[in-house]
DOVEX-346338 format. One record per residue: z, y, x of N, C-alpha, C, CB in turn. Coordinates in pm, whole numbers, padded with zeros to 5 digits, always signed. Last residue first. Glycine has a CB too. Example, Ala and Ser with C-alpha at 12.3 -4.5 7.8 and 13.67 -1.06 7.14 Angstrom:
residues 2
+00708-00225+01285+00714-00106+01367+00787+00003+01290+00572-00060+01408;+00780-00569+01319+00780-00450+01230+00780-00330+01320+00905-00447+01131;
END
This chain:
residues 213
+00490-00504+00477+00591-00610+00473+00712-00636+00559+00531-00708+00484;+00459-00152+00454+00408-00278+00523+00553-00373+00484+00368-00251+00719;+00267+00144+00318+00405+00037+00318+00373-00123+00371+00467+00020+00140;+00097+00389+00577+00117+00243+00503+00250+00194+00486+00049+00132+00577;-00056+00693+00604-00025+00549+00658+00010+00441+00564+00087+00553+00748;-00157+00933+00519-00046+00926+00602-00016+00792+00668+00062+00966+00528;-00442+01097+00428-00379+00973+00437-00280+00977+00547-00477+00865+00456;-00350+01384+00218-00428+01357+00315-00398+01211+00367-00414+01461+00413;-00369+01627-00046-00313+01524+00018-00437+01484+00169-00289+01393-00115;-00281+01885-00265-00348+01859-00169-00296+01723-00077-00352+01983-00103;-00374+02037-00586-00317+01910-00508-00382+01864-00397-00311+01797-00588;-00506+02201-00729-00479+02244-00592-00380+02123-00544-00409+02406-00583;-00419+02083-01077-00506+02166-00981-00449+02198-00825-00529+02306-01055;-00357+01804-01228-00326+01948-01156-00412+01992-01083-00219+01957-01074;-00406+01603-01360-00530+01678-01401-00470+01828-01327-00565+01680-01600;-00278+01375-01408-00240+01502-01472-00315+01589-01491-00160+01559-01422;-00375+01179-01237-00426+01165-01394-00382+01301-01487-00347+01015-01471;-00291+01286-00962-00453+01280-01013-00473+01262-01163-00534+01150-00944;-00044+01203-01025-00066+01322-00957-00224+01356-01016-00048+01302-00781;-00065+00941-01037+00013+01018-01122-00013+01125-01124+00124+01018-01108;-00162+00857-00794-00212+00817-00890-00166+00909-01010-00186+00684-00895;+00038+00937-00622-00094+01015-00608-00162+00993-00722-00181+00977-00491;+00256+00738-00697+00230+00900-00680+00106+00952-00689+00269+00951-00556;+00120+00514-00591+00156+00535-00742+00176+00686-00798+00292+00459-00769;+00106+00518-00354-00023+00525-00416+00001+00552-00574-00105+00388-00386;+00347+00800-00273+00274+00651-00251+00145+00662-00360+00397+00497-00297;+00386+01084-00055+00377+01028-00191+00312+00889-00185+00294+01124-00286;+00584+01335+00140+00486+01192+00092+00499+01165-00031+00519+01051+00157;+00640+01633+00298+00657+01541+00180+00547+01418+00162+00652+01633+00050;+00792+01872+00491+00648+01777+00481+00698+01647+00424+00563+01742+00642;+00979+02038+00561+00969+02029+00415+00824+01936+00369+00965+02193+00356;+01230+01937+00822+01075+01992+00777+01061+01943+00638+00936+01928+00875;+01434+01863+00944+01443+01946+00787+01291+01986+00771+01558+02111+00783;+01341+01540+01021+01423+01610+01029+01444+01716+00884+01395+01662+01153;+01194+01336+01054+01107+01449+01054+01195+01555+01061+01015+01459+00937;+01333+01075+01046+01307+01144+01163+01241+01284+01167+01234+01064+01234;+01298+01068+00725+01412+01120+00796+01421+01156+00952+01504+01031+00774;+01041+01191+00554+01091+01120+00647+01183+01131+00736+01027+01099+00694;+01079+01206+00188+01063+01282+00314+01086+01165+00435+01180+01416+00321;+00909+01105-00118+00999+01158-00031+00955+01202+00097+01092+01074-00014;+00792+00983-00431+00743+01113-00349+00910+01094-00240+00716+01307-00482;+00809+00738-00548+00689+00800-00580+00668+00913-00484+00688+00844-00720;+00964+00435-00425+00978+00587-00410+00819+00654-00465+01017+00627-00224;+01042+00166-00350+00966+00206-00455+00927+00350-00505+01020+00152-00542;+01152+00136-00111+01222+00128-00231+01161+00197-00344+01347+00175-00212;+01142+00188+00165+01065+00258+00075+01113+00236-00105+00912+00203+00111;+01269-00044+00297+01297+00095+00330+01247+00224+00197+01207+00116+00483;+01125-00253+00199+01251-00245+00158+01325-00125+00202+01313-00354+00196;+00878-00178+00329+00876-00191+00170+01040-00187+00132+00794-00353+00113;+00865+00024+00607+00880-00117+00558+00936-00134+00393+00990-00189+00665;+00594+00227+00703+00725+00224+00634+00750+00052+00574+00718+00350+00496;+00404+00399+00947+00443+00248+00881+00571+00262+00843+00435+00114+00980;+00200+00619+01001+00326+00612+00958+00334+00463+00883+00359+00741+00864;-00045+00817+01058+00000+00705+01164+00140+00635+01132+00015+00775+01315;+00110+01139+01001-00013+01038+01007+00059+00897+01106-00175+01131+01102;+00317+01302+01031+00275+01303+00900+00138+01206+00898+00252+01459+00851;+00600+01299+01267+00490+01225+01195+00433+01284+01066+00538+01090+01162;+00753+01412+01558+00730+01452+01421+00586+01376+01380+00724+01625+01409;+00983+01239+01767+00854+01256+01756+00795+01274+01602+00799+01143+01825;+01330+01377+01734+01254+01253+01726+01106+01319+01722+01298+01154+01588;+01609+01512+01848+01497+01511+01786+01391+01427+01821+01459+01617+01787;+01953+01575+01767+01889+01424+01828+01698+01483+01732+02018+01203+01725;+02249+01747+01896+02137+01755+01813+02027+01632+01886+02077+01927+01812;+02462+01762+02005+02459+01644+01947+02314+01636+01841+02607+01628+01871;+02553+01957+02143+02570+01963+02016+02540+01869+01943+02525+02047+01975;+02582+01831+02413+02683+01927+02378+02689+01936+02200+02638+02079+02457;+02363+01632+02488+02521+01625+02501+02648+01709+02423+02540+01656+02634;+02111+01634+02266+02197+01705+02330+02330+01652+02380+02215+01799+02258;+01816+01437+02315+01951+01452+02243+02072+01528+02352+02004+01283+02192;+01455+01424+02264+01558+01480+02337+01676+01456+02268+01540+01616+02364;+01265+01218+02139+01248+01283+02237+01336+01380+02322+01167+01327+02205;+01276+00872+02050+01386+00996+02062+01330+01080+02176+01554+00944+02101;+00929+00802+01873+01065+00794+01976+01151+00917+01969+01022+00778+02140;+00700+00661+01683+00795+00756+01715+00907+00712+01811+00850+00801+01596;+00516+00513+01608+00485+00578+01755+00576+00698+01758+00318+00629+01780;+00517+00342+01433+00490+00468+01369+00480+00563+01518+00624+00515+01244;+00638+00122+01542+00483+00074+01468+00413+00214+01432+00504-00032+01299;+00877+00199+01592+00810+00166+01701+00661+00149+01628+00877+00034+01782;+00989+00306+01371+00966+00429+01472+00879+00344+01572+01122+00506+01550;+00908+00273+01056+00941+00171+01144+00878+00237+01276+00882+00020+01098;+01128+00537+00877+01010+00504+00899+01026+00364+01023+00929+00648+00944;+01343+00590+00604+01347+00549+00749+01195+00493+00771+01475+00427+00783;+01334+00865+00364+01311+00729+00395+01303+00712+00570+01166+00682+00315;+01510+01057+00147+01460+01049+00284+01474+00898+00306+01543+01145+00395;+01466+01225-00162+01510+01128-00108+01458+01122+00040+01481+01021-00189;+01378+01490-00275+01510+01449-00224+01506+01330-00148+01603+01431-00328;+01109+01713-00154+01140+01614-00239+01300+01562-00207+01026+01500-00221;+01066+02052-00360+01135+01959-00233+01171+01823-00286+01284+02027-00168;+00914+02349-00477+00956+02205-00475+00973+02135-00356+00870+02132-00541;+01002+02646-00621+00995+02590-00481+01037+02406-00489+01122+02691-00375;+00823+02734-00852+00908+02698-00826+00912+02647-00698+00936+02643-00905;+00678+03024-01053+00666+02904-00974+00835+02882-00932+00549+02928-00831;+00522+03181-01352+00643+03164-01257+00635+03046-01205+00777+03176-01316;+00209+03336-01369+00256+03227-01377+00395+03189-01281+00146+03152-01356;+00203+03669-01249+00136+03548-01299+00258+03446-01330+00024+03486-01185;+00266+03919-01170+00309+03907-01282+00231+03775-01358+00295+04040-01343;+00398+04072-00872+00320+03974-00911+00360+03929-01049+00323+03871-00816;+00329+04423-00779+00421+04305-00794+00338+04188-00896+00577+04364-00866;+00013+04272-00625+00170+04308-00632+00210+04409-00696+00228+04332-00518;-00245+04035-00666-00192+04173-00688+00001+04172-00705-00279+04233-00846;-00330+03821-00431-00281+03808-00543-00213+03969-00569-00182+03676-00541;-00591+03970-00228-00497+03883-00262-00425+03877-00384-00421+03890-00182;-00713+04110+00040-00775+04059-00089-00688+03920-00133-00948+04024-00061;-00481+04362+00175-00559+04229+00174-00610+04176+00041-00472+04122+00230;-00294+04582+00342-00403+04539+00246-00479+04421+00268-00496+04636+00236;-00002+04462+00452-00106+04549+00484-00198+04501+00361-00170+04532+00643;+00225+04322+00366+00278+04438+00463+00091+04491+00500+00405+04358+00642;+00313+04240+00019+00224+04243+00180+00233+04356+00244+00064+04224+00177;+00657+04201-00099+00499+04283-00094+00447+04264+00054+00510+04476-00129;+00745+03916-00236+00762+04035-00144+00620+04106-00130+00820+03987+00008;+00902+03702-00475+00801+03758-00395+00806+03882-00329+00705+03764-00459;+01080+03371-00523+01085+03536-00518+00948+03598-00440+01235+03589-00423;+01162+03088-00664+01086+03175-00545+01086+03317-00624+00905+03112-00498;+01419+02851-00686+01389+02975-00734+01278+03032-00615+01534+03066-00754;+01367+02503-00669+01412+02626-00637+01347+02730-00672+01427+02637-00526;+01388+02151-00782+01335+02279-00772+01410+02405-00746+01277+02296-00874;+01343+01817-00636+01450+01909-00709+01383+02072-00722+01609+01910-00606;+01271+01492-00711+01245+01597-00629+01347+01723-00695+01074+01626-00629;+01132+01186-00770+01266+01226-00728+01251+01349-00670+01333+01132-00634;+00928+01209-01075+00923+01228-00910+01081+01272-00894+00794+01366-00845;+00921+01116-01324+00969+01043-01257+01005+01068-01091+00898+00955-01287;+00755+01262-01510+00720+01151-01442+00792+01036-01362+00653+01195-01377;+00970+01449-01575+00936+01353-01683+00861+01205-01586+00810+01446-01810;+00915+01567-01332+01048+01541-01347+01025+01411-01486+01145+01707-01384;+00630+01671-01368+00693+01602-01216+00831+01535-01263+00734+01738-01073;+00679+01851-01589+00602+01729-01575+00631+01624-01479+00485+01761-01551;+00818+02046-01485+00896+01973-01588+00812+01852-01604+00919+02056-01730;+00677+02185-01276+00803+02088-01234+00875+02004-01363+00929+02190-01161;+00471+02242-01432+00424+02121-01335+00574+02081-01298+00313+02168-01183;+00557+02491-01553+00519+02349-01646+00514+02195-01559+00344+02374-01715;+00625+02634-01316+00729+02583-01422+00697+02468-01509+00761+02689-01514;+00402+02568-01076+00461+02608-01160+00534+02566-01245+00416+02646-01193;+00529+02551-00725+00446+02470-00829+00508+02580-00956+00491+02265-00844;+00509+02537-00397+00534+02629-00492+00450+02568-00613+00494+02778-00445;+00579+02414-00074+00477+02390-00187+00561+02479-00300+00447+02205-00231;+00490+02360+00278+00583+02405+00197+00495+02430+00061+00658+02533+00261;+00255+02280+00418+00330+02159+00348+00454+02244+00266+00398+02031+00477;-00084+02407+00420+00065+02385+00484+00140+02263+00401+00164+02539+00468;-00340+02481+00445-00297+02354+00526-00154+02304+00520-00321+02378+00667;-00367+02729+00320-00478+02613+00302-00407+02514+00337-00614+02615+00385;-00025+02857+00323-00150+02846+00380-00242+02715+00323-00124+02839+00533;+00178+02711+00144+00182+02792+00277+00089+02789+00351+00272+02765+00356;+00030+02673-00181+00098+02596-00066+00110+02744+00070-00030+02428-00009;+00083+02561-00524+00037+02675-00434+00148+02616-00274+00090+02872-00527;-00050+02389-00810+00050+02401-00644+00009+02491-00586+00045+02285-00524;-00219+02494-00991-00093+02449-01023+00019+02427-00918-00113+02337-01087;-00345+02825-00850-00359+02679-00857-00209+02648-00920-00396+02602-00696;-00449+03140-00946-00315+03055-00888-00400+02900-00930-00120+03094-00995;-00702+03335-00776-00681+03221-00879-00547+03154-00817-00822+03105-00890;-00763+03519-00563-00655+03575-00683-00625+03477-00793-00713+03707-00763;-00724+03416-00219-00796+03435-00348-00704+03470-00466-00874+03309-00383;-00650+03563+00041-00687+03424+00025-00789+03470-00118-00533+03298+00002;-00395+03700+00246-00538+03727+00198-00617+03588+00186-00616+03829+00305;-00122+03601+00076-00210+03600+00180-00328+03628+00143-00213+03495+00243;+00198+03676-00068+00047+03618-00056-00036+03658+00018-00021+03622-00152;+00522+03546+00059+00400+03663+00052+00257+03643+00049+00406+03743+00163;+00830+03447-00076+00702+03442-00012+00604+03568-00052+00636+03304-00051;+01136+03326-00031+01054+03418-00047+00930+03421-00002+01099+03502-00015;+01311+03094-00239+01218+03095-00124+01144+03244-00143+01105+02957-00128;+01668+03200-00241+01526+03191-00316+01432+03190-00203+01490+03322-00424;+01706+02862-00103+01682+02944-00205+01757+03078-00179+01719+02878-00331;+01631+02849+00266+01696+02833+00160+01673+02932+00061+01816+02821+00188;+01542+02729+00569+01496+02796+00473+01571+02747+00346+01352+02785+00472;+01725+02743+00855+01677+02684+00798+01629+02780+00647+01760+02573+00805;+01897+02730+01214+01813+02806+01099+01740+02739+01010+01720+02889+01146;+02026+02638+01396+02049+02576+01254+01982+02616+01159+02165+02589+01206;+01874+02607+01723+01947+02665+01627+01944+02602+01507+01915+02784+01613;+01907+02501+02069+01878+02448+01938+01974+02555+01828+01926+02269+01934;+01955+02523+02324+01900+02636+02259+01886+02592+02072+01736+02669+02346;+02100+02368+02472+01993+02319+02455+01876+02414+02373+02028+02201+02397;+02349+02526+02517+02294+02402+02629+02163+02400+02590+02363+02233+02620;+02405+02684+02316+02403+02733+02432+02352+02640+02549+02526+02779+02451;+02288+02634+01988+02335+02576+02102+02313+02664+02210+02279+02450+02124;+02332+02933+01799+02258+02831+01848+02339+02794+01976+02107+02871+01871;+02626+02936+01524+02535+02985+01652+02464+02872+01737+02630+03066+01760;+02529+02807+01211+02609+02820+01315+02546+02875+01427+02664+02705+01343;+02351+02827+00980+02481+02778+00952+02592+02765+01056+02464+02661+00901;+02153+03085+00879+02220+03020+00998+02337+02946+01002+02245+03103+01079;+01870+03108+00672+02037+03141+00699+02045+03014+00838+02173+03093+00515;+01612+03297+00541+01650+03235+00644+01808+03240+00649+01582+03289+00758;+01402+03270+00227+01536+03342+00320+01592+03199+00409+01696+03421+00190;+01112+03382+00402+01264+03382+00399+01251+03271+00273+01355+03554+00366;+00848+03359+00397+00906+03494+00485+01053+03456+00469+00866+03671+00415;+00558+03174+00369+00711+03171+00337+00752+03242+00461+00787+03014+00316;+00269+03301+00251+00324+03253+00364+00486+03251+00332+00277+03344+00490;+00027+03134+00014+00089+03235+00060+00166+03202+00203+00176+03278-00048;-00292+03161-00119-00209+03066-00080-00114+03171-00015-00274+02944+00009;-00503+03092-00435-00425+03170-00330-00348+03073-00259-00330+03281-00389;-00816+02864-00436-00668+02928-00493-00575+02992-00406-00581+02823-00551;-01058+02830-00260-01064+02849-00381-00928+02920-00473-01100+02723-00418;-01195+02950+00026-01059+02927-00040-01043+02920-00186-00973+03028-00003;-01448+02994+00141-01413+02872+00083-01276+02821+00040-01455+02793+00160;-01408+03289+00229-01507+03256+00071-01471+03102+00031-01716+03263+00098;-01236+03299+00410-01187+03317+00265-01281+03293+00188-01138+03441+00227;-01198+03063+00678-01347+03135+00593-01288+03159+00472-01504+03029+00564;-00959+03113+00892-00998+03071+00785-01127+03148+00697-00881+03065+00721;-00883+03302+01100-01001+03218+01124-01040+03132+01003-00975+03128+01242;-00649+03394+01046-00764+03526+01079-00890+03424+01090-00732+03640+01257;-00453+03182+01041-00505+03243+00896-00644+03345+00940-00357+03355+00809;-00594+02895+01240-00516+03024+01235-00550+03110+01119-00537+03104+01359;-00556+02585+01126-00681+02704+01182-00558+02796+01150-00870+02738+01078;-00633+02231+01169-00531+02326+01112-00616+02463+01191-00337+02288+01167;-00847+02029+00891-00820+02087+01021-00687+02208+01037-00962+02154+01061;-00658+01954+00552-00769+02005+00632-00768+02003+00794-00782+02140+00591;-00421+01924+00437-00558+01804+00414-00672+01863+00504-00631+01792+00225;-00172+01975+00392-00230+01943+00568-00368+01826+00531-00061+01833+00702;-00023+01823+00118-00078+01944+00201-00126+01887+00340+00041+02065+00225;+00151+01494+00145+00142+01652+00075+00072+01764+00138+00279+01713+00062;+00021+01214+00261+00107+01356+00292+00054+01442+00185+00080+01434+00455;+00072+00885+00132-00022+01027+00139+00071+01090+00169-00105+01095+00015;+00016+00536+00145+00107+00650+00132+00004+00790+00183+00259+00620+00240;-00095+00227+00082-00072+00341+00135-00014+00473+00085-00163+00359+00171;+00013-00137+00072-00008+00024-00011-00006+00093+00104+00121+00091-00132;
END
């Protein structure tokens, strides 16, 4: 059974290199809210800064058309969804939670969604479950471990992933535990099928790996 990464469905490009004429739906940059749980580690420099609700977004130079899903860039993984989509995902059994999204004024003129934003309200979509992958089969290793703060950093993976069936446990949507705080989400074949059957617009996926026995 295959799994898919939500977002990251194209090659990586800097915002200024994106051919805007080819972008159908509006996308944003996540500009906050950033929180620090404690001071950065003086030994390794690791910080505990993370995004927290409300998710502050700035519409980027893209399109004025809103999709049911919106992303932090056309190839991003931080995701906003319309409230109607959030309600539908919950009914379909996607184990995720939703937080507030607030909008900030773009810092320069650009062809974008008008500000103040008056379109359909959005919510920040985040997957709740964490799943352990097969580190060896997925090419994941412990990259560093700080003796002072205890931070452990693993190889980040969004493709070439192998997950044992007993670790997956039938989840429709999940994150990878060794990816740490990354918002990167994955869906099973069933999850993707349900997303496609709903007809949601701007659902972006790319092949990420397999569930193995």
